[in-house]
N, C-alpha and C positions, 0 to 999 in steps of 0.2 A: 310154257308159261305162256303168259301174257307177256308179250316182250314190250307194249306198250301200248297201254291204254289213255287217251288222251280228250281232255272234256273240257270246251269251253264255251256255256251258255252268255251271251249278252243282251242286256238290256237297255236300251236308248231312251233316255227319258226327254222329251221335247217339250216346249212351251203350249201352254191350253189354255182356258178359261178357268180361272178360280171357281168354286165353289163350297158352297158350305151342306154337311152332313152331321146327323146327329150321331154322338159317339155309342156303338153299341159294343155291350157284351156280355158272355154266357156266362152263368152263377157267380156272379159278383159277390157273394156272400160264403162265397168257400175258399177267401183268399186264406194264406198263414204266412204273414211276412215277420220277419223279425223285427226289432225294434227300429232299425235303422231304414226299415223298407225295402230289404235285399233278404233272400232266401237264405236260410246260415245252414253252416254244413250239416248242421246234427237235423235239421228240417227232412222229415218225410216227405216234404214236396219236392226236396232234391232229384230224390229218387223215380217220384211221379213225373215230373217233368222229363226225364232222361226215357221213361218207360213209352210217355206219350208221343216223344219224337218218334222214338223207332217203331211205334205202331203205326203212327201216322205214316212216317215213309213207306212202309211196305204196304198199307191203301193206297198213297198216293200213287205208287209204281202200278196198283192195280189196275187203279182209274184212271191214271196217265195212257196206259197199255191199249186197255179198251179204247178211250180217247181217240188214240193217235193210229191204231190199226183200223179204227170203223172208218177212218179218211185214205188209208192205203192199205184194202183189203190185199190179203194176197204177198205182202212184202216185209220182210225183217222189221221189228222196232228195237231198238235199241237205245239208253240214256243211263243217267246218271240222277237217282233222284236225291242225289246227297249234293250233288255241285249244283241242281237247281235249287233246293231248298238253299241252301248257303247265298245266293242272290238275292230268293225271297225273302231270307231274314233281314237283309238290309233293306230290302222294299218294307218291310213290316216295322223296320224301326222310324222310317220316312212317313211311315202311313197315319193317316187319322178317319176317325168317322167311319164310313160305312168299307171303305177301302179296307181299311185296317181290320175289321173283322173278318172282313172274307180273305184277305191273306192267312190271318190266325187261325182261320177254322180250317183253313189250306193244310197247314203247318201242321195241325192237331195240336195248339197252343192255350186252347181257351176252355178246355173241358176242366174244372173244378179248379180255375185257378183265376184270381182277377187281376185283369191286367190294368185298371183303372188308376190311370198315373201311376201305375207302377211297373210298367210294361219293361224297364230296364234290367228289371230281377229276372225275366224271363232272357230276355236279351244275352245276360251274364251265364246261364245257363247253356243256351245254344252255343256262345262262344266257348265255354268250356269243354262242350262236348265234339265242337270241331278241334279243340287243341286236343284230346286225347286221340283223336284219330290219327294226328300227323304220324310218321311212321319216319324214322331216319335210317338214311341208307344204310345198311347192314352187311356184311362181309359177304353174306349170303345173296345178296343183290335184292331185298325187299327193301321199296321204297314210296311211301304216301305222301303226296304234299298237297295242300289245297293252299291256293292263294287266292287273295281277294283284291281289286281294284278299284279305284273310285277317281275319275276320270271328270273333273269340273270344269264348265267356262270359266275361261280369266274374268274376273271382274263381274260376274254373276252372283246375285246375293244368295247365297247357301248357310241354311241354319246352323252355326258353329256348334254347337250341342249336337247334331247331326253327325259332322265331321268327326267329332272328338270320340264319339261312339265307336264310330267304322275303326278307327284307329287303335284306340281303346280294347274294345272289347271281340272285336273281330279282325284285330291285327289287319287291316285293309291297307294299303298303299294308298295315299292319297295323291293326285297330282293336276295342277292346273293347265290346262290347253286353251288355245283359241279355235273353235269350231266354226265360227263366226267369220274372221278375219283370215285363218288359214288354215283350212279344214285337211290340207294334203299333208302338211307335219303333224296335225294330231291321227292322222290316218294312219303315219308312219311309227309313229309315239306307240300307239295302242297296239298295232303288228307285232311292233318288237318287245314290247311286254308279254304278249303271248307267247311270242318264239323264246323268251328267255326262262317265262315260268315252265313250258314244257319241255324244256333240255333240248329245243331248236328243232322240235317233231312238229310243229305246226306254224309255219311261216305264211305270211299274208291272206290271214284267215278274213279280215275284211277287204273284199274288193273294192267298194266305191269307198268314195270320201263321204264322212257324216253328213246329214243333212244340217245346213247351215244355222237352222233353228233348236238343234241340238243342243242341250245344258248340262248334262252328264250321261255318260256310260259307266254302269256299275258290269263288272266282270268278274267271272270266277273261273279259274283255271285248276282243274284236279290231275294229276297226274299221277298213274302206277305202274310201277314194275315189279315183277316178282315173278319168281323160280318156283316152277313145282316142288313137294317135299317130294313125291314120288314121280318122277318125271319119264315120260313115254321114251318107248324106244323107238328109236327114230328109223331103223333098219326094218322093224316089224309095219309102218305105215303103207296102206296098200290103197290104190284107187277102187272103191266099192258102192254098190248101187246105195242111193237115199231116196226115201219113198214120201214121195209130196201127194195128198190124198186126202179125204176124207175116210174117217172113222179109223184113224190111225193102225193099217195094216190089212183093211177090206175097202176093195173098189177106188183102188187108187188110180187116179186121174194123169198122175206125170210119176217120172221115175228119172232121177240124175246122175249122174257118179263124183263122189267125192274122195277126197283125198281120207281115208278113216285110219286114225292113229290107233295104238292098241297099247294096253297097259296091263299090270297085274299087280294089286296092292292093298294093305288092310286099309281100308276107307271108310266113311260112315255112309251106311246103305239102308235104304227101306221099301219095300212093295207094300204099297197100302190096297188090301182089296176090295175096301168101302169105297174109295176115291178112285181107284182103278189107274194106279199109277205106280211109277217108280223114281225114288229120288236116292243120288249119291252125291257124297260132298268128296270134292277136290281140292285137299289144303295145298295152302303155298308156305314157303317155307319159314319157319319159325311158328308157324301154326297157330298165327292172328288174325289170318283173311282166308276164307275160304271159297271157293266156286261151287254152289251147289247145283244139279242139273235136274230138269223133273220130265220126264217121260212119259205121256199122259197114254194109257192105252187106246182111249180115245183122240178125236181132233183137237189140236189145242185150244181154239177157241171155244169149244164146249167145256172143257176144262176150266180154262179162266173164269169162263160168264158163271161158271157156279163156285167159286172159290174165293174165300175171305181171306183178310190178314192172318186171323186167328187160323185157319186152315194151313195157310203157309207155316205158321209158326209150331203146327202140330204135327207137320210132316219133321222138321228141322229135328225137334226133340224125338220123336221115334225113330231116328235114324240112330244104328248103334254100328262099330268098329268092325268090319271082318272081311276076311280077304274075298277081293271081288275082282275078276276079269272085266275089262272094262273098255268100249272103242269109242271115238270122239271125233268129231271133225276137224281136221285142221282148216284155220280161215280166216279169213281178214274181213270184218264186218266195220262199216261206214255210213253212219247217218247225219242228214241234217235236218233239224226239224223246227217248221217253224210254232214256238209253242203259243200264241196267241188264239188259235181255234181252240186247241183243247183245251187251255186254261181257264178260257170263257163256260166251257162246257162243264168243267169241274167247279163252276161258282163263283171263279174270279172274273167278274165284269166290268166293275168299275174304275178299275186299273187302267184298262185300254179305253175309256169312254171319256171325251175332251169336255165333256159335261158333267161328269159325278165323280172321277177320279180326285184324291185328297191325298195329296203328298206334301202337304203345307208342314210337315214335321222337317222336308228338305229345302222346300222352297216355294212360296205362292205359285199358283199358274203351273203346275206341270203335271203330265201323264205320261207314259209308258206307250210307244209306238210301233215298237217293235222289241220281240224276244226271239234269239235264236238258239239253240242248242245245237252242237257239233260234238262227234263222237266218232272215235276210231279206235277200235279195238283189234289188236293181233296176236292170236292163239295158236302156239307150235308148241313142237315136243321137248324144245330145250330142256337138256340137262346133259350127266357126264352119261357115258357109256357104262361107266361102273356101276355108278347107283343106279341107272335106268336097267342094267341086265338084274340087279338085285331085286329090285321092284317087280322085274317081269319072271320072278322065280316062283310063281304059282303054277300048277297043271291043273288041265282042263280033265279033273280026274270025277267029274258031274257032282261033289260036294259043294264046289263053291259057286257061287250066281254070274250069269255074266252078263250085263248089262250092253246092250248095242245100240247107241244113240245114230240110228240111221234113218230117223223119220221127225218131221217137226217137235221141235223141243222147247223148253224153258230154260233161262240161267239166270242166276242172279250171284254176284260177289257180296260177300258180307264180312262187315269186320265182327269177329265173334264176340269180343268181349261187350261191346257194347249191343249189338244186333243190330246196328245201321246197317242200310243196301248201300251199295255204295256205286253200282253198275245193276243193270236188268235188262234182260234182253230175250225176245221173241223170234226166236230162227223158223223161219220156212223154208228157207232155201239158203244154205251155206255158202259162201263166197269164198274163195272161186269155186264153181262146180261147171260139170262139162256133160257133154253130151251122151247120154248112158247110150252104153254098146252091149249086146244081147251075150 
């Protein structure tokens, strides 16, 4: 199972020079609002908004992966599109002008929807979608929670409408701190909030006191724990070679050893002869969330460079449940990403610029000076021997496909009902790994 997946992106909003900017919207004539200015429950645009957000998160995953990996070639890339988007949704709520337009495009909520004077309708849909993703802890151990926190400088004038919306729509916790007079106490309070919202897994995330000019911190903590529907058999995990190199199977320039788990179960499977890849789905108990794994025949970078969100959706839809024997690395992935450079590369530029940021729906004269995203993922065999033994009952008689995830691969954890991508990973070298022995 993924024993703990812990995400925390932090945005620090600090004082800047206030600027004016024109309000820009796409397709304003396409609005279809109810008489009270919100999307009605029978409105076809409700389904359209959900689809736009789901597709935008897929596109966002691919674009962010490309932006981050270009800065750190040859390294694993792990992040949560949903967690980052939940923070950007609050930024969208506080933005105007060019900044609003850039964030809206990044979140994919502009095409075909009029945001002019009615952007609260889109936030209601975003908030509703986030609520749908919450999974209370069940007897089987599956649990998904999304916490939002807004920490404000004491006595700093914040637009009360912004505070009300963060509470009412996004269920954010709002608290006043004194960054200027007592930054050490502010640091302790934020770190304790993180620790509590991740059930004690992340402690002391912020290692330095906030800048004295900090006016607000927007935080999102996404915590997921789940057991495999078909647990791996612990006794079958063996140290096996993992092939790191070009052209996935040819001209390997490096071989490492990893702990390779083994399983046999009826799971979603598809081998695409056109895109030259194999995809499998490993569901969690309750069958509401699935980890999809794509193993390209070629190298991962070449595959991703020619793959769109539509292609990913096509691969998922083509999977069919069938008996599969599959091998997958046992690993723990950790990543800390400075989001500012990749988000700028993706078109979100004004937010981080002291001269162009327009967050006047929050307060006058602020901009974002830091955006940090932290991820920890622990993937193990977890499960009872009895259920694992049942899942491992398929024999290798040649009629069942065998999928060996023993070279660089892509995985993403998806909420099946909404299609929303919770986590994304491109794994070049699983960790831990060891020096290969012949």
